[in-house]
Every structure is written in C-alpha cells, then in structure tokens.
PDB file of N, CA, C, O and CB in Angstrom:
ATOM      1  N   MET A   1      10.026  25.840  -0.828  1.00  0.00           N
ATOM      2  CA  MET A   1       8.863  24.638  -1.330  1.00  0.00           C
ATOM      3  C   MET A   1       7.694  24.729  -0.192  1.00  0.00           C
ATOM      4  O   MET A   1       7.886  24.629   1.019  1.00  0.00           O
ATOM      5  CB  MET A   1       9.606  22.793  -1.348  1.00  0.00           C
ATOM      6  N   VAL A   2       6.518  24.928  -0.802  1.00  0.00           N
ATOM      7  CA  VAL A   2       5.170  24.656  -0.453  1.00  0.00           C
ATOM      8  C   VAL A   2       4.681  23.578  -0.897  1.00  0.00           C
ATOM      9  O   VAL A   2       4.743  23.227  -2.076  1.00  0.00           O
ATOM     10  CB  VAL A   2       4.378  25.532  -0.785  1.00  0.00           C
ATOM     11  N   THR A   3       4.016  22.798   0.243  1.00  0.00           N
ATOM     12  CA  THR A   3       3.404  21.510  -0.298  1.00  0.00           C
ATOM     13  C   THR A   3       2.287  20.992   0.660  1.00  0.00           C
ATOM     14  O   THR A   3       2.432  21.233   1.859  1.00  0.00           O
ATOM     15  CB  THR A   3       4.541  20.365  -0.470  1.00  0.00           C
ATOM     16  N   THR A   4       1.255  20.345   0.270  1.00  0.00           N
ATOM     17  CA  THR A   4       0.442  19.897   1.092  1.00  0.00           C
ATOM     18  C   THR A   4       0.032  18.481   1.101  1.00  0.00           C
ATOM     19  O   THR A   4       0.210  17.747   0.129  1.00  0.00           O
ATOM     20  CB  THR A   4      -0.475  20.601   0.991  1.00  0.00           C
ATOM     21  N   ALA A   5      -0.654  18.008   2.474  1.00  0.00           N
ATOM     22  CA  ALA A   5      -0.987  16.845   2.399  1.00  0.00           C
ATOM     23  C   ALA A   5      -1.412  16.094   1.279  1.00  0.00           C
ATOM     24  O   ALA A   5      -2.061  16.913   0.628  1.00  0.00           O
ATOM     25  CB  ALA A   5      -1.672  16.790   3.104  1.00  0.00           C
ATOM     26  N   THR A   6      -1.429  14.981   0.649  1.00  0.00           N
ATOM     27  CA  THR A   6      -2.155  14.619  -0.748  1.00  0.00           C
ATOM     28  C   THR A   6      -3.804  14.281  -0.529  1.00  0.00           C
ATOM     29  O   THR A   6      -4.266  13.842   0.524  1.00  0.00           O
ATOM     30  CB  THR A   6      -1.355  13.161  -1.454  1.00  0.00           C
ATOM     31  N   ALA A   7      -4.293  14.468  -1.289  1.00  0.00           N
ATOM     32  CA  ALA A   7      -5.929  14.401  -1.034  1.00  0.00           C
ATOM     33  C   ALA A   7      -6.147  12.814  -2.173  1.00  0.00           C
ATOM     34  O   ALA A   7      -7.262  12.299  -2.259  1.00  0.00           O
ATOM     35  CB  ALA A   7      -7.020  16.339  -1.777  1.00  0.00           C
ATOM     36  N   ALA A   8      -5.377  12.444  -2.663  1.00  0.00           N
ATOM     37  CA  ALA A   8      -5.213  11.394  -3.192  1.00  0.00           C
ATOM     38  C   ALA A   8      -5.625   9.669  -2.607  1.00  0.00           C
ATOM     39  O   ALA A   8      -5.070   8.975  -1.755  1.00  0.00           O
ATOM     40  CB  ALA A   8      -4.007  11.659  -3.393  1.00  0.00           C
ATOM     41  N   ASP A   9      -6.590   9.455  -3.316  1.00  0.00           N
ATOM     42  CA  ASP A   9      -7.336   8.097  -2.566  1.00  0.00           C
ATOM     43  C   ASP A   9      -6.414   6.853  -3.215  1.00  0.00           C
ATOM     44  O   ASP A   9      -6.501   6.697  -4.433  1.00  0.00           O
ATOM     45  CB  ASP A   9      -9.316   7.877  -3.059  1.00  0.00           C
ATOM     46  N   PRO A  10      -5.702   6.131  -2.595  1.00  0.00           N
ATOM     47  CA  PRO A  10      -4.678   5.256  -2.877  1.00  0.00           C
ATOM     48  C   PRO A  10      -5.536   3.995  -3.868  1.00  0.00           C
ATOM     49  O   PRO A  10      -6.657   3.646  -3.497  1.00  0.00           O
ATOM     50  CB  PRO A  10      -3.931   4.708  -1.312  1.00  0.00           C
ATOM     51  N   ALA A  11      -4.944   3.404  -5.058  1.00  0.00           N
ATOM     52  CA  ALA A  11      -5.935   2.436  -5.312  1.00  0.00           C
ATOM     53  C   ALA A  11      -5.622   0.963  -4.827  1.00  0.00           C
ATOM     54  O   ALA A  11      -6.443   0.058  -4.677  1.00  0.00           O
ATOM     55  CB  ALA A  11      -6.177   2.449  -6.746  1.00  0.00           C
ATOM     56  N   ASP A  12      -4.130   0.915  -4.595  1.00  0.00           N
ATOM     57  CA  ASP A  12      -3.964  -0.311  -4.070  1.00  0.00           C
ATOM     58  C   ASP A  12      -2.719   0.042  -2.671  1.00  0.00           C
ATOM     59  O   ASP A  12      -2.345   1.132  -2.236  1.00  0.00           O
ATOM     60  CB  ASP A  12      -3.434  -1.443  -5.453  1.00  0.00           C
ATOM     61  N   ALA A  13      -2.430  -0.996  -2.363  1.00  0.00           N
ATOM     62  CA  ALA A  13      -1.005  -1.083  -1.266  1.00  0.00           C
ATOM     63  C   ALA A  13       0.240  -0.347  -2.253  1.00  0.00           C
ATOM     64  O   ALA A  13       1.168   0.198  -1.655  1.00  0.00           O
ATOM     65  CB  ALA A  13      -0.448  -3.148  -0.783  1.00  0.00           C
ATOM     66  N   ASP A  14       0.233  -0.347  -3.384  1.00  0.00           N
ATOM     67  CA  ASP A  14       1.570   0.069  -4.114  1.00  0.00           C
ATOM     68  C   ASP A  14       1.429   1.506  -4.153  1.00  0.00           C
ATOM     69  O   ASP A  14       2.335   2.334  -4.055  1.00  0.00           O
ATOM     70  CB  ASP A  14       1.803  -0.563  -5.662  1.00  0.00           C
ATOM     71  N   ASP A  15       0.159   1.716  -4.311  1.00  0.00           N
ATOM     72  CA  ASP A  15       0.059   3.793  -4.293  1.00  0.00           C
ATOM     73  C   ASP A  15       0.198   3.910  -3.200  1.00  0.00           C
ATOM     74  O   ASP A  15       1.284   4.329  -2.801  1.00  0.00           O
ATOM     75  CB  ASP A  15      -1.395   4.843  -4.699  1.00  0.00           C
ATOM     76  N   LEU A  16      -0.747   3.618  -2.355  1.00  0.00           N
ATOM     77  CA  LEU A  16      -0.754   4.367  -0.891  1.00  0.00           C
ATOM     78  C   LEU A  16       0.964   4.205  -0.149  1.00  0.00           C
ATOM     79  O   LEU A  16       1.295   4.931   0.789  1.00  0.00           O
ATOM     80  CB  LEU A  16      -2.149   3.413   0.289  1.00  0.00           C
ATOM     81  N   VAL A  17       1.930   3.141  -0.753  1.00  0.00           N
ATOM     82  CA  VAL A  17       3.462   3.073  -0.110  1.00  0.00           C
ATOM     83  C   VAL A  17       4.007   4.439  -0.895  1.00  0.00           C
ATOM     84  O   VAL A  17       4.863   5.131  -0.345  1.00  0.00           O
ATOM     85  CB  VAL A  17       4.517   1.391  -0.562  1.00  0.00           C
ATOM     86  N   ALA A  18       3.525   4.763  -2.082  1.00  0.00           N
ATOM     87  CA  ALA A  18       4.033   5.861  -3.066  1.00  0.00           C
ATOM     88  C   ALA A  18       3.716   7.199  -2.364  1.00  0.00           C
ATOM     89  O   ALA A  18       4.550   8.043  -2.036  1.00  0.00           O
ATOM     90  CB  ALA A  18       3.277   5.788  -4.604  1.00  0.00           C
ATOM     91  N   LEU A  19       2.483   7.256  -2.198  1.00  0.00           N
ATOM     92  CA  LEU A  19       2.227   8.417  -1.462  1.00  0.00           C
ATOM     93  C   LEU A  19       2.626   9.072  -0.378  1.00  0.00           C
ATOM     94  O   LEU A  19       2.878  10.271  -0.254  1.00  0.00           O
ATOM     95  CB  LEU A  19       1.413   8.389  -1.261  1.00  0.00           C
ATOM     96  N   VAL A  20       2.689   7.782   0.786  1.00  0.00           N
ATOM     97  CA  VAL A  20       3.646   7.791   1.889  1.00  0.00           C
ATOM     98  C   VAL A  20       4.884   8.293   1.872  1.00  0.00           C
ATOM     99  O   VAL A  20       5.286   9.195   2.607  1.00  0.00           O
ATOM    100  CB  VAL A  20       3.843   6.720   2.251  1.00  0.00           C
ATOM    101  N   ALA A  21       5.741   7.516   0.732  1.00  0.00           N
ATOM    102  CA  ALA A  21       6.939   7.778   0.748  1.00  0.00           C
ATOM    103  C   ALA A  21       6.909   9.520  -0.040  1.00  0.00           C
ATOM    104  O   ALA A  21       7.780  10.247   0.437  1.00  0.00           O
ATOM    105  CB  ALA A  21       7.773   6.435  -0.038  1.00  0.00           C
ATOM    106  N   ASP A  22       6.274   9.998  -0.828  1.00  0.00           N
ATOM    107  CA  ASP A  22       6.388  11.173  -1.081  1.00  0.00           C
ATOM    108  C   ASP A  22       6.069  12.402  -0.002  1.00  0.00           C
ATOM    109  O   ASP A  22       6.659  13.482   0.016  1.00  0.00           O
ATOM    110  CB  ASP A  22       5.705  11.200  -2.108  1.00  0.00           C
ATOM    111  N   ASP A  23       4.996  11.984   0.896  1.00  0.00           N
ATOM    112  CA  ASP A  23       4.911  12.678   1.868  1.00  0.00           C
ATOM    113  C   ASP A  23       5.921  12.861   2.789  1.00  0.00           C
ATOM    114  O   ASP A  23       6.255  13.934   3.290  1.00  0.00           O
ATOM    115  CB  ASP A  23       4.048  12.356   2.339  1.00  0.00           C
ATOM    116  N   MET A  24       6.499  11.532   3.038  1.00  0.00           N
ATOM    117  CA  MET A  24       7.886  11.786   3.903  1.00  0.00           C
ATOM    118  C   MET A  24       8.806  12.554   3.002  1.00  0.00           C
ATOM    119  O   MET A  24       9.108  13.671   3.420  1.00  0.00           O
ATOM    120  CB  MET A  24       8.696  10.324   4.397  1.00  0.00           C
ATOM    121  N   ASP A  25       9.338  12.169   1.797  1.00  0.00           N
ATOM    122  CA  ASP A  25      10.452  13.038   1.200  1.00  0.00           C
ATOM    123  C   ASP A  25       9.924  14.664   1.334  1.00  0.00           C
ATOM    124  O   ASP A  25      10.797  15.532   1.328  1.00  0.00           O
ATOM    125  CB  ASP A  25      10.736  12.555  -0.534  1.00  0.00           C
ATOM    126  N   ALA A  26       8.652  15.020   1.441  1.00  0.00           N
ATOM    127  CA  ALA A  26       8.256  16.392   1.290  1.00  0.00           C
ATOM    128  C   ALA A  26       8.806  16.903   2.889  1.00  0.00           C
ATOM    129  O   ALA A  26       9.623  17.796   3.113  1.00  0.00           O
ATOM    130  CB  ALA A  26       6.410  16.575   0.896  1.00  0.00           C
ATOM    131  N   ALA A  27       8.157  16.126   3.802  1.00  0.00           N
ATOM    132  CA  ALA A  27       8.292  16.324   5.393  1.00  0.00           C
ATOM    133  C   ALA A  27      10.151  16.743   5.433  1.00  0.00           C
ATOM    134  O   ALA A  27      10.579  17.802   5.893  1.00  0.00           O
ATOM    135  CB  ALA A  27       7.747  14.489   6.456  1.00  0.00           C
ATOM    136  N   ARG A  28      10.936  15.750   4.903  1.00  0.00           N
ATOM    137  CA  ARG A  28      12.178  15.311   5.068  1.00  0.00           C
ATOM    138  C   ARG A  28      12.980  16.617   4.265  1.00  0.00           C
ATOM    139  O   ARG A  28      14.103  16.906   4.678  1.00  0.00           O
ATOM    140  CB  ARG A  28      12.371  13.696   4.446  1.00  0.00           C
ATOM    141  N   ALA A  29      12.501  17.260   3.324  1.00  0.00           N
ATOM    142  CA  ALA A  29      13.160  18.494   2.470  1.00  0.00           C
ATOM    143  C   ALA A  29      13.040  19.578   3.338  1.00  0.00           C
ATOM    144  O   ALA A  29      13.926  20.415   3.511  1.00  0.00           O
ATOM    145  CB  ALA A  29      12.435  18.882   1.014  1.00  0.00           C
ATOM    146  N   ALA A  30      11.791  19.569   3.967  1.00  0.00           N
ATOM    147  CA  ALA A  30      11.128  20.972   4.721  1.00  0.00           C
ATOM    148  C   ALA A  30      12.375  21.521   5.631  1.00  0.00           C
ATOM    149  O   ALA A  30      13.295  20.864   6.118  1.00  0.00           O
ATOM    150  CB  ALA A  30       9.576  20.571   5.888  1.00  0.00           C
ATOM    151  N   ASP A  31      12.120  22.940   5.713  1.00  0.00           N
ATOM    152  CA  ASP A  31      12.517  23.549   6.608  1.00  0.00           C
ATOM    153  C   ASP A  31      12.288  23.719   7.899  1.00  0.00           C
ATOM    154  O   ASP A  31      13.090  23.843   8.825  1.00  0.00           O
ATOM    155  CB  ASP A  31      12.495  24.221   6.298  1.00  0.00           C
ATOM    156  N   VAL A  32      10.557  23.714   7.884  1.00  0.00           N
ATOM    157  CA  VAL A  32       9.692  24.084   8.905  1.00  0.00           C
ATOM    158  C   VAL A  32       8.508  23.309   8.235  1.00  0.00           C
ATOM    159  O   VAL A  32       8.396  23.227   7.012  1.00  0.00           O
ATOM    160  CB  VAL A  32       9.524  25.755   9.202  1.00  0.00           C
ATOM    161  N   VAL A  33       7.628  22.745   9.128  1.00  0.00           N
ATOM    162  CA  VAL A  33       6.377  22.054   8.562  1.00  0.00           C
ATOM    163  C   VAL A  33       5.163  22.949   9.653  1.00  0.00           C
ATOM    164  O   VAL A  33       5.399  23.118  10.850  1.00  0.00           O
ATOM    165  CB  VAL A  33       6.466  19.982   8.791  1.00  0.00           C
ATOM    166  N   VAL A  34       3.966  23.416   9.020  1.00  0.00           N
ATOM    167  CA  VAL A  34       3.199  24.605   9.615  1.00  0.00           C
ATOM    168  C   VAL A  34       1.789  23.516   9.739  1.00  0.00           C
ATOM    169  O   VAL A  34       1.311  22.833   8.833  1.00  0.00           O
ATOM    170  CB  VAL A  34       3.061  26.304   8.422  1.00  0.00           C
ATOM    171  N   ILE A  35       1.548  23.571  10.492  1.00  0.00           N
ATOM    172  CA  ILE A  35      -0.061  22.471  10.442  1.00  0.00           C
ATOM    173  C   ILE A  35      -0.929  23.550  10.925  1.00  0.00           C
ATOM    174  O   ILE A  35      -0.522  24.443  11.668  1.00  0.00           O
ATOM    175  CB  ILE A  35      -0.228  20.785  11.721  1.00  0.00           C
ATOM    176  N   LEU A  36      -2.216  23.446  10.461  1.00  0.00           N
ATOM    177  CA  LEU A  36      -3.066  24.320  10.217  1.00  0.00           C
ATOM    178  C   LEU A  36      -3.969  23.590  11.562  1.00  0.00           C
ATOM    179  O   LEU A  36      -3.638  22.637  12.267  1.00  0.00           O
ATOM    180  CB  LEU A  36      -3.641  24.417   8.529  1.00  0.00           C
ATOM    181  N   PRO A  37      -5.146  24.383  11.601  1.00  0.00           N
ATOM    182  CA  PRO A  37      -6.067  24.077  12.855  1.00  0.00           C
ATOM    183  C   PRO A  37      -6.731  22.647  12.800  1.00  0.00           C
ATOM    184  O   PRO A  37      -7.715  22.606  12.062  1.00  0.00           O
ATOM    185  CB  PRO A  37      -7.286  25.190  12.947  1.00  0.00           C
ATOM    186  N   GLU A  38      -6.491  21.801  13.251  1.00  0.00           N
ATOM    187  CA  GLU A  38      -7.296  20.321  13.313  1.00  0.00           C
ATOM    188  C   GLU A  38      -6.279  19.335  12.597  1.00  0.00           C
ATOM    189  O   GLU A  38      -6.544  18.133  12.580  1.00  0.00           O
ATOM    190  CB  GLU A  38      -8.957  20.312  12.396  1.00  0.00           C
ATOM    191  N   ALA A  39      -5.339  19.726  12.116  1.00  0.00           N
ATOM    192  CA  ALA A  39      -4.319  19.051  11.559  1.00  0.00           C
ATOM    193  C   ALA A  39      -3.239  18.517  12.222  1.00  0.00           C
ATOM    194  O   ALA A  39      -2.279  17.986  11.663  1.00  0.00           O
ATOM    195  CB  ALA A  39      -3.890  19.701  10.777  1.00  0.00           C
ATOM    196  N   GLU A  40      -3.417  18.681  13.671  1.00  0.00           N
ATOM    197  CA  GLU A  40      -2.580  18.011  14.530  1.00  0.00           C
ATOM    198  C   GLU A  40      -2.080  16.469  14.320  1.00  0.00           C
ATOM    199  O   GLU A  40      -0.950  16.078  14.614  1.00  0.00           O
ATOM    200  CB  GLU A  40      -3.228  18.112  15.688  1.00  0.00           C
ATOM    201  N   ASP A  41      -2.998  15.753  13.824  1.00  0.00           N
ATOM    202  CA  ASP A  41      -2.924  14.398  13.946  1.00  0.00           C
ATOM    203  C   ASP A  41      -2.875  13.790  12.637  1.00  0.00           C
ATOM    204  O   ASP A  41      -3.215  12.619  12.465  1.00  0.00           O
ATOM    205  CB  ASP A  41      -3.986  13.897  14.710  1.00  0.00           C
ATOM    206  N   PHE A  42      -2.471  14.529  11.719  1.00  0.00           N
ATOM    207  CA  PHE A  42      -2.015  14.268  10.143  1.00  0.00           C
ATOM    208  C   PHE A  42      -0.841  13.654  10.222  1.00  0.00           C
ATOM    209  O   PHE A  42      -0.111  14.104  11.105  1.00  0.00           O
ATOM    210  CB  PHE A  42      -1.815  15.550   9.190  1.00  0.00           C
ATOM    211  N   PRO A  43      -0.356  12.654   9.507  1.00  0.00           N
ATOM    212  CA  PRO A  43       0.965  12.117   9.565  1.00  0.00           C
ATOM    213  C   PRO A  43       2.119  12.819   9.077  1.00  0.00           C
ATOM    214  O   PRO A  43       3.164  12.189   9.241  1.00  0.00           O
ATOM    215  CB  PRO A  43       0.962  11.017   8.961  1.00  0.00           C
ATOM    216  N   GLU A  44       2.249  14.096   8.447  1.00  0.00           N
ATOM    217  CA  GLU A  44       3.151  14.699   8.108  1.00  0.00           C
ATOM    218  C   GLU A  44       3.851  15.443   8.927  1.00  0.00           C
ATOM    219  O   GLU A  44       4.997  15.730   8.583  1.00  0.00           O
ATOM    220  CB  GLU A  44       2.850  15.209   7.328  1.00  0.00           C
ATOM    221  N   PRO A  45       3.262  15.998  10.375  1.00  0.00           N
ATOM    222  CA  PRO A  45       4.036  16.407  11.299  1.00  0.00           C
ATOM    223  C   PRO A  45       4.617  15.412  12.049  1.00  0.00           C
ATOM    224  O   PRO A  45       5.502  15.792  12.815  1.00  0.00           O
ATOM    225  CB  PRO A  45       3.447  17.202  12.005  1.00  0.00           C
ATOM    226  N   VAL A  46       4.268  13.846  12.027  1.00  0.00           N
ATOM    227  CA  VAL A  46       4.761  13.043  12.539  1.00  0.00           C
ATOM    228  C   VAL A  46       6.252  12.822  11.608  1.00  0.00           C
ATOM    229  O   VAL A  46       7.299  12.558  12.200  1.00  0.00           O
ATOM    230  CB  VAL A  46       3.733  11.994  12.699  1.00  0.00           C
ATOM    231  N   TYR A  47       6.216  12.929  10.464  1.00  0.00           N
ATOM    232  CA  TYR A  47       7.402  12.812   9.923  1.00  0.00           C
ATOM    233  C   TYR A  47       8.406  13.540   9.790  1.00  0.00           C
ATOM    234  O   TYR A  47       9.530  13.160   9.465  1.00  0.00           O
ATOM    235  CB  TYR A  47       7.295  12.578   9.117  1.00  0.00           C
ATOM    236  N   ALA A  48       7.961  14.959  10.105  1.00  0.00           N
ATOM    237  CA  ALA A  48       8.885  16.128  10.307  1.00  0.00           C
ATOM    238  C   ALA A  48       9.334  15.939  11.770  1.00  0.00           C
ATOM    239  O   ALA A  48      10.381  16.512  12.071  1.00  0.00           O
ATOM    240  CB  ALA A  48       8.149  17.630  10.038  1.00  0.00           C
ATOM    241  N   VAL A  49       8.791  15.321  12.600  1.00  0.00           N
ATOM    242  CA  VAL A  49       9.686  15.272  13.674  1.00  0.00           C
ATOM    243  C   VAL A  49      10.664  13.977  13.833  1.00  0.00           C
ATOM    244  O   VAL A  49      11.534  13.821  14.690  1.00  0.00           O
ATOM    245  CB  VAL A  49       8.860  15.414  14.844  1.00  0.00           C
ATOM    246  N   LEU A  50      10.355  13.237  12.954  1.00  0.00           N
ATOM    247  CA  LEU A  50      11.311  11.791  12.782  1.00  0.00           C
ATOM    248  C   LEU A  50      12.691  12.556  12.196  1.00  0.00           C
ATOM    249  O   LEU A  50      13.809  12.448  12.699  1.00  0.00           O
ATOM    250  CB  LEU A  50      10.538  10.368  11.413  1.00  0.00           C
ATOM    251  N   PHE A  51      12.348  13.347  11.022  1.00  0.00           N
ATOM    252  CA  PHE A  51      13.520  14.139  10.786  1.00  0.00           C
ATOM    253  C   PHE A  51      14.423  15.005  11.354  1.00  0.00           C
ATOM    254  O   PHE A  51      15.624  15.157  11.130  1.00  0.00           O
ATOM    255  CB  PHE A  51      13.317  14.633  10.171  1.00  0.00           C
ATOM    256  N   GLY A  52      13.623  15.591  12.177  1.00  0.00           N
ATOM    257  CA  GLY A  52      14.143  16.976  13.074  1.00  0.00           C
ATOM    258  C   GLY A  52      13.821  17.922  12.635  1.00  0.00           C
ATOM    259  O   GLY A  52      14.463  18.900  13.018  1.00  0.00           O
ATOM    260  N   VAL A  53      12.822  18.146  11.740  1.00  0.00           N
ATOM    261  CA  VAL A  53      11.911  19.251  11.198  1.00  0.00           C
ATOM    262  C   VAL A  53      11.187  19.980  12.235  1.00  0.00           C
ATOM    263  O   VAL A  53      10.472  19.404  13.055  1.00  0.00           O
ATOM    264  CB  VAL A  53      10.888  18.706  10.250  1.00  0.00           C
ATOM    265  N   PRO A  54      11.390  21.411  12.200  1.00  0.00           N
ATOM    266  CA  PRO A  54      10.309  21.947  13.375  1.00  0.00           C
ATOM    267  C   PRO A  54       8.871  21.723  12.856  1.00  0.00           C
ATOM    268  O   PRO A  54       8.583  21.565  11.670  1.00  0.00           O
ATOM    269  CB  PRO A  54      10.481  23.684  13.733  1.00  0.00           C
ATOM    270  N   VAL A  55       8.138  21.728  13.731  1.00  0.00           N
ATOM    271  CA  VAL A  55       6.545  21.908  13.486  1.00  0.00           C
ATOM    272  C   VAL A  55       6.100  22.834  14.394  1.00  0.00           C
ATOM    273  O   VAL A  55       6.350  22.902  15.597  1.00  0.00           O
ATOM    274  CB  VAL A  55       5.654  20.603  13.668  1.00  0.00           C
ATOM    275  N   VAL A  56       5.133  23.834  13.423  1.00  0.00           N
ATOM    276  CA  VAL A  56       4.594  25.034  13.989  1.00  0.00           C
ATOM    277  C   VAL A  56       3.689  25.084  13.646  1.00  0.00           C
ATOM    278  O   VAL A  56       3.529  24.657  12.502  1.00  0.00           O
ATOM    279  CB  VAL A  56       5.033  26.094  13.879  1.00  0.00           C
ATOM    280  N   THR A  57       2.568  25.596  14.338  1.00  0.00           N
ATOM    281  CA  THR A  57       1.071  25.691  13.981  1.00  0.00           C
ATOM    282  C   THR A  57       1.038  27.057  13.332  1.00  0.00           C
ATOM    283  O   THR A  57       1.865  27.961  13.449  1.00  0.00           O
ATOM    284  CB  THR A  57      -0.010  25.566  15.318  1.00  0.00           C
ATOM    285  N   LEU A  58      -0.188  27.029  12.556  1.00  0.00           N
ATOM    286  CA  LEU A  58      -0.034  28.480  11.914  1.00  0.00           C
ATOM    287  C   LEU A  58      -0.380  29.683  12.762  1.00  0.00           C
ATOM    288  O   LEU A  58      -0.284  30.802  12.258  1.00  0.00           O
ATOM    289  CB  LEU A  58      -0.926  28.600  10.691  1.00  0.00           C
ATOM    290  N   ALA A  59      -0.788  29.527  14.049  1.00  0.00           N
ATOM    291  CA  ALA A  59      -0.973  30.795  15.087  1.00  0.00           C
ATOM    292  C   ALA A  59       0.364  30.724  15.554  1.00  0.00           C
ATOM    293  O   ALA A  59       0.610  31.393  16.557  1.00  0.00           O
ATOM    294  CB  ALA A  59      -2.188  30.694  16.405  1.00  0.00           C
ATOM    295  N   ASP A  60       1.082  30.207  15.161  1.00  0.00           N
ATOM    296  CA  ASP A  60       2.672  30.198  15.812  1.00  0.00           C
ATOM    297  C   ASP A  60       3.633  30.510  14.965  1.00  0.00           C
ATOM    298  O   ASP A  60       4.815  30.348  15.267  1.00  0.00           O
ATOM    299  CB  ASP A  60       3.171  28.876  16.345  1.00  0.00           C
ATOM    300  N   VAL A  61       3.255  30.986  13.827  1.00  0.00           N
ATOM    301  CA  VAL A  61       4.373  31.458  12.356  1.00  0.00           C
ATOM    302  C   VAL A  61       4.902  32.733  13.102  1.00  0.00           C
ATOM    303  O   VAL A  61       5.958  32.647  13.729  1.00  0.00           O
ATOM    304  CB  VAL A  61       3.424  31.975  10.431  1.00  0.00           C
ATOM    305  N   PRO A  62       4.342  33.680  13.066  1.00  0.00           N
ATOM    306  CA  PRO A  62       4.886  35.087  13.515  1.00  0.00           C
ATOM    307  C   PRO A  62       5.672  34.761  14.458  1.00  0.00           C
ATOM    308  O   PRO A  62       6.784  34.933  13.960  1.00  0.00           O
ATOM    309  CB  PRO A  62       3.910  36.156  14.009  1.00  0.00           C
ATOM    310  N   ALA A  63       5.835  34.339  15.677  1.00  0.00           N
ATOM    311  CA  ALA A  63       6.730  34.003  16.807  1.00  0.00           C
ATOM    312  C   ALA A  63       7.819  33.174  16.170  1.00  0.00           C
ATOM    313  O   ALA A  63       8.920  33.481  16.626  1.00  0.00           O
ATOM    314  CB  ALA A  63       5.979  33.212  18.012  1.00  0.00           C
ATOM    315  N   TYR A  64       7.851  32.417  15.449  1.00  0.00           N
ATOM    316  CA  TYR A  64       8.767  31.646  15.072  1.00  0.00           C
ATOM    317  C   TYR A  64       9.722  32.336  13.950  1.00  0.00           C
ATOM    318  O   TYR A  64      10.912  32.075  13.776  1.00  0.00           O
ATOM    319  CB  TYR A  64       8.115  30.446  14.667  1.00  0.00           C
ATOM    320  N   LEU A  65       9.081  33.101  13.363  1.00  0.00           N
ATOM    321  CA  LEU A  65       9.779  33.800  12.229  1.00  0.00           C
ATOM    322  C   LEU A  65      10.625  34.994  12.816  1.00  0.00           C
ATOM    323  O   LEU A  65      11.618  35.482  12.275  1.00  0.00           O
ATOM    324  CB  LEU A  65       8.690  34.349  11.127  1.00  0.00           C
ATOM    325  N   ARG A  66      10.032  35.404  14.085  1.00  0.00           N
ATOM    326  CA  ARG A  66      10.762  36.641  14.869  1.00  0.00           C
ATOM    327  C   ARG A  66      11.886  35.777  15.859  1.00  0.00           C
ATOM    328  O   ARG A  66      12.795  36.506  16.258  1.00  0.00           O
ATOM    329  CB  ARG A  66       9.460  37.720  15.956  1.00  0.00           C
ATOM    330  N   ARG A  67      11.953  34.640  16.224  1.00  0.00           N
ATOM    331  CA  ARG A  67      12.928  33.574  16.415  1.00  0.00           C
ATOM    332  C   ARG A  67      13.872  33.545  15.605  1.00  0.00           C
ATOM    333  O   ARG A  67      14.989  33.713  16.094  1.00  0.00           O
ATOM    334  CB  ARG A  67      12.465  32.419  16.393  1.00  0.00           C
ATOM    335  N   LEU A  68      13.783  33.352  14.281  1.00  0.00           N
ATOM    336  CA  LEU A  68      15.059  33.305  13.395  1.00  0.00           C
ATOM    337  C   LEU A  68      15.124  34.186  13.127  1.00  0.00           C
ATOM    338  O   LEU A  68      16.256  34.233  12.646  1.00  0.00           O
ATOM    339  CB  LEU A  68      15.286  32.637  12.379  1.00  0.00           C
ATOM    340  N   ALA A  69      14.530  35.528  13.007  1.00  0.00           N
ATOM    341  CA  ALA A  69      15.294  36.855  12.631  1.00  0.00           C
ATOM    342  C   ALA A  69      16.103  37.215  13.883  1.00  0.00           C
ATOM    343  O   ALA A  69      16.923  38.110  13.674  1.00  0.00           O
ATOM    344  CB  ALA A  69      14.243  38.149  12.205  1.00  0.00           C
ATOM    345  N   VAL A  70      16.069  36.697  15.235  1.00  0.00           N
ATOM    346  CA  VAL A  70      16.943  37.282  16.196  1.00  0.00           C
ATOM    347  C   VAL A  70      18.097  36.310  16.314  1.00  0.00           C
ATOM    348  O   VAL A  70      19.031  36.566  17.074  1.00  0.00           O
ATOM    349  CB  VAL A  70      16.231  37.554  17.566  1.00  0.00           C
ATOM    350  N   ALA A  71      18.065  35.104  15.524  1.00  0.00           N
ATOM    351  CA  ALA A  71      19.058  33.877  15.734  1.00  0.00           C
ATOM    352  C   ALA A  71      20.537  34.448  15.106  1.00  0.00           C
ATOM    353  O   ALA A  71      21.534  33.725  15.118  1.00  0.00           O
ATOM    354  CB  ALA A  71      18.443  32.325  14.804  1.00  0.00           C
TER     355      ALA A  71
END
C-alpha cells in the first residue's frame, strides 16, 4: 500500500481526530515508511516508530531494499 499524508484541512476537532487516526492506521499497516526530503518532522514517521515500523529516507531506499534482499 502506498499512501501520503493528508492535505485535508480539518473543519473541527472531530475531523482532526479522524484524520490523525487515519494517518496512524496507515503507519501501523505499513511495512516501511519512506520520508521525502524535508518531511522528517511530519507526524507519520513518529507514528511509524511508535508501531515499530522502519522509517527510511527516500535517498536510503536502495540500500534498505538491498538489505532486505540479503536477509
């Protein structure tokens, strides 16, 4: 599954909670979270770490895939 952080602008607190829950569910379901340059401070990598999902920068994806192929 490939997903991106939502660009939605929550209308109220309930919308915000729903958006955060969706982002957390996506991070929890991921095999790996790839972050783009300058996205290190986004919440999704933090969610991924909380769920034990590897976080890899876009530049490090080839090395990450090579490690998987060897394992």
